[in-house]
C-alpha positions in Angstrom: -36.0 28.6 43.2 -34.3 31.2 42.0 -30.2 30.7 41.3 -27.7 33.1 43.4 -24.5 34.4 41.2 -21.3 33.8 43.1 -19.7 36.1 41.3 -21.7 37.8 44.2 -24.4 36.1 43.4 -25.8 32.8 44.8 -28.3 30.1 43.1 -32.0 30.2 44.3 -33.3 27.1 43.3 -31.7 24.0 44.7 -28.7 23.7 42.7 -25.9 27.4 42.5 -24.0 28.5 39.8 -20.4 30.2 40.7 -21.3 33.5 41.7 -24.9 32.7 40.9 -28.1 32.3 42.8 -31.6 31.2 41.7 -34.6 32.2 43.0 -35.7 28.5 42.5 -35.6 26.9 46.2 -39.1 24.9 47.8 -40.3 27.4 50.0 -38.9 30.5 49.5 -39.3 34.6 49.1 -39.5 37.8 48.5 -38.0 39.9 51.0 -38.5 43.1 52.4 -42.2 42.5 50.9 -45.9 42.3 52.4 -48.7 40.2 52.3 -50.3 41.1 48.7 -53.9 41.4 48.8 -56.0 38.0 46.9 -55.9 37.2 43.6 -54.3 41.1 43.2 -52.0 38.8 40.6 -54.0 36.5 39.0 -51.3 35.9 36.5 -49.3 35.1 39.2 -49.0 31.7 38.9 -47.3 28.4 41.4 -44.7 26.2 40.3 -44.8 22.2 42.0 -43.4 19.4 41.7 -44.7 16.1 43.4 -43.0 14.0 46.1 -44.8 10.7 47.1 -48.1 11.9 47.5 -47.6 15.6 47.9 -47.0 18.8 46.4 -44.3 21.4 47.5 -43.9 24.9 45.8 -41.0 25.6 43.9 -40.5 28.6 41.7 -42.9 31.8 40.4 -44.4 31.5 36.4 -47.0 33.6 34.7 -50.0 32.1 32.3 -49.7 34.0 29.2 -52.0 31.5 27.5 -54.8 29.4 29.4 -53.1 26.8 29.1 -48.6 28.3 28.4 -47.7 29.6 31.8 -43.9 31.4 31.2 -41.5 30.6 34.0 -37.3 30.3 33.9 -35.5 27.6 32.8 -33.3 26.8 35.6 -37.5 26.3 37.1 -37.8 22.8 35.0 -34.4 21.5 34.3 -34.0 18.4 36.5 -37.1 15.6 35.6 -40.1 16.0 37.7 -43.3 15.5 37.8 -44.4 19.7 37.2 -48.2 21.2 37.9 -48.7 24.6 38.0 -51.5 26.2 40.6 -53.8 29.2 38.7 -55.6 31.5 41.7 -53.2 30.5 44.5 -52.6 32.8 47.1 -51.8 30.8 50.2 -50.1 28.1 50.0 -50.9 26.3 52.6 -54.7 26.6 52.4 -57.4 25.9 49.8 -59.5 29.4 49.7 -61.4 28.0 47.2 -59.7 30.3 43.8 -57.3 26.7 43.2 -57.0 25.6 39.4 -54.5 22.7 40.0 -53.1 22.1 35.8 -50.7 19.3 35.1 -47.8 20.3 33.4 -47.7 17.8 29.3 -45.0 20.0 27.9 -41.4 21.9 28.8 -39.9 24.2 26.0 -36.5 26.0 27.0 -34.5 28.1 24.8 -32.3 26.1 23.0 -29.2 28.0 24.1 -29.9 27.3 27.2 -27.1 25.9 29.6 -28.1 25.3 33.5 -24.5 25.3 33.9 -23.9 29.5 33.4 -27.5 31.4 34.1 -25.1 34.8 33.5 -25.5 33.6 29.9 -29.2 34.6 29.9 -31.4 32.6 28.0 -33.3 31.2 30.8 -37.1 31.6 29.4 -39.2 28.3 29.5 -42.5 28.2 28.7 -45.1 25.4 30.3 -47.4 23.4 27.9 -51.0 22.9 30.0 -52.5 19.4 30.3 -55.8 21.6 29.9 -57.1 25.1 29.9 -58.1 27.1 33.1 -60.7 28.7 33.3 -60.6 32.3 34.1 -62.1 34.4 36.0 -61.5 37.2 38.2 -58.3 35.6 40.2 -56.7 33.9 37.4 -55.8 36.3 34.4 -53.9 36.0 31.4 -50.8 37.9 31.8 -49.9 41.3 29.9 -46.1 41.5 27.6 -45.1 44.2 26.6 -44.0 44.5 23.5 -40.8 43.9 22.1 -37.7 45.2 22.4 -39.0 47.5 24.9 -36.3 48.8 27.3 -37.7 51.2 30.7 -35.8 53.9 32.1 -33.6 53.5 35.0 -35.7 53.7 38.1 -39.2 52.0 36.4 -40.9 51.7 38.8 -42.0 47.7 39.2 -44.0 44.9 41.6 -41.7 41.7 42.5 -44.0 39.0 43.2 -43.6 36.0 44.5 -43.8 33.0 47.3 -40.1 33.0 47.9 -38.1 33.5 50.6 -38.3 36.5 52.9 -34.5 35.9 54.0 -31.5 34.8 52.7 -31.2 31.3 54.4 -35.1 33.2 56.2 -38.7 31.0 56.7 -41.3 30.9 53.4 -44.6 32.9 53.6 -47.9 31.0 52.6 -49.0 34.0 51.6 -48.6 35.6 48.4 -46.0 38.5 48.7 -44.9 41.7 46.9 -42.2 44.1 47.2 -41.6 47.0 44.5 -38.0 47.2 42.6 -37.1 50.4 40.8 -35.6 49.1 37.6 -31.5 49.5 37.6 -30.4 50.6 34.1 -28.5 48.4 32.0 -25.3 50.9 31.1 -25.6 50.8 35.5 -26.2 47.6 36.5 -23.8 46.2 34.0 -21.2 48.5 35.6 -17.8 47.5 37.8 -19.0 48.6 41.3 -23.1 46.7 40.8 -23.5 43.3 38.2 -20.4 44.0 35.7 -20.6 41.7 32.9 -22.4 39.0 34.2 -25.4 41.4 33.7 -26.5 40.6 29.9 -28.3 43.6 27.7 -31.4 40.2 27.1 -32.1 40.9 31.6 -33.3 43.6 33.3 -32.2 44.6 36.8 -34.2 45.9 38.8 -33.6 46.7 43.2 -30.4 46.6 44.5 -31.8 48.6 46.8 -30.3 46.5 50.3 -34.4 46.3 51.7 -36.2 44.8 49.3 -35.1 41.8 46.0 -36.6 38.8 45.6 -35.4 35.7 46.8 -35.0 31.6 47.2 -38.5 30.5 45.8 -39.2 33.7 43.9 -37.3 32.3 40.1 -39.8 31.8 37.7 -42.1 34.5 38.4 -42.9 38.0 37.4 -41.2 41.6 37.0 -44.8 43.4 36.8 -44.9 46.7 35.8 -47.3 50.2 35.2 -47.3 51.1 31.7 -49.9 53.6 30.9 -52.1 52.3 34.1 -51.8 48.6 33.0 -48.7 45.7 34.6 -47.2 43.9 32.4 -44.7 41.7 33.0 -41.4 42.4 32.0 -38.7 40.3 33.5 -38.5 36.2 34.7 -36.9 35.9 37.8 -34.0 34.9 37.4 -30.4 35.5 39.9 -29.7 37.3 42.6 -26.7 37.5 44.8 -24.6 34.7 46.9 -23.7 37.2 49.2 -27.7 37.3 50.1 -31.2 38.4 48.5 -31.4 41.8 49.8 -27.1 42.6 48.7 -26.9 46.1 48.3 -25.7 47.3 44.4 -26.5 43.7 44.5 -29.7 44.1 42.4 -32.1 41.3 41.3 -31.3 40.2 38.0 -34.2 38.9 35.5 -34.4 37.6 32.6 -35.8 40.6 30.2 -39.2 39.3 28.5 -39.3 42.0 26.5 -35.8 40.4 24.1 -37.4 36.7 23.5 -41.2 38.3 23.0 -40.2 36.4 19.2 -39.1 33.0 20.5 -42.6 33.2 23.0 -44.5 33.4 19.9 -43.0 30.5 18.7 -43.5 28.4 21.2 -47.0 29.2 22.4 
């Protein structure tokens, strides 16, 4: 699920803001990506909701403690029964590495406003009913130092099970796509997102080819710093004109802006 903004954005979740689009919807995926190697992003989570006797993928997330998951607030602002699936690769196949754990508590940022994703604070911590078993397929993500801001064009990778085209089909296999960071000074300029993008957000992509999309919401923007991948972003919203709209980079909650909040809520 991902929100798309309609200032020229759209919401990729199940609900849309006037200008943005959440990237959250069930069965949506990375645009312009490729199949990830199995369990190559071992902190990646599939956030699922129950309907009847079945479970459906709605968003991504990142395991940040054995019993805590970081995701987008807009993914969990509807009353549903949620679970997370760790060690997941192919949503349609049981490969033996999966761990399904129910969500026992949801902590959204107190300043989150479901009607205004552009205000920021699109972040939530999920408390799990039990701890995951950490192994080669399930690992805890590394988060950046508080306040870290990556340079323009810094190489990152977005991952998720979101749509591969705007309004298109969803993949069963986890997708990945390279998305270079777009500096805030550029992303907040009039030819990009303007004042819609806040300093607590990070932009990546915008080449008109690769982007996050519906179903990727809440998932990580993975950036290699000194040889170690860190989760620098939480997929938040994209353009209502299309997930891969030129000069409308995918927008993520900047994790380094919320380190104190995360530490206080894990």
